[in-house]
N, C-alpha and C positions, 0 to 999 in steps of 0.2 A: 668650173661655172656651175651655177646652181641647176640649171636645166639638165645639163649633163649627169649631175649627181642624182637628180630625182629619177630620170629615165634609167640610170644604171640600177638604182634600188628596185625599180619594178622588172626590168628585163635582164639585167646582167650584161655581159659583153658576148657579141657573136664571135665564136671561135670554131673554125672548121665546120660551119653550118650549124652549130649548137649554141644555145645561150649558156653562158658560164657565169657564175657569180650572182650578184643581185641579192635582194633580202626577201625573195619570195612573195612579192606583192603586198607589202606592208602599207602601201599608199592606196588611197581610194581611187577608184576609177575616174572620178571626176577631177581629181588632182592630176592624174596622168594626161587626161584629155585636155586640160588647161595648159599643162607644160607643153605638150605637143603644139597646141595652137600658138603659144607665146614663141616657141622655137621657130615655127613656120613664119610668123610676123616678123621676127628679128632677122631671119634669113632674107626675106623679101626686102626689108629696109636696107640691109648690107648690099643686096644686089642692086637696088635702086641707086644707092649712093655710089657704087663702082661705076655705074653707066653714065653718071654725070660727067 
């Protein structure tokens, strides 16, 4: 999924309480914020559909 990839590029993966991997923040902060907002919106949409 695109969002997962973008977030991985920024943060890497949490392993034993530490971030591992990622690309060292090569994305702008605005891109990360937008991706996180989209991720939350899609999660809310999925939750609303499951509640129907």
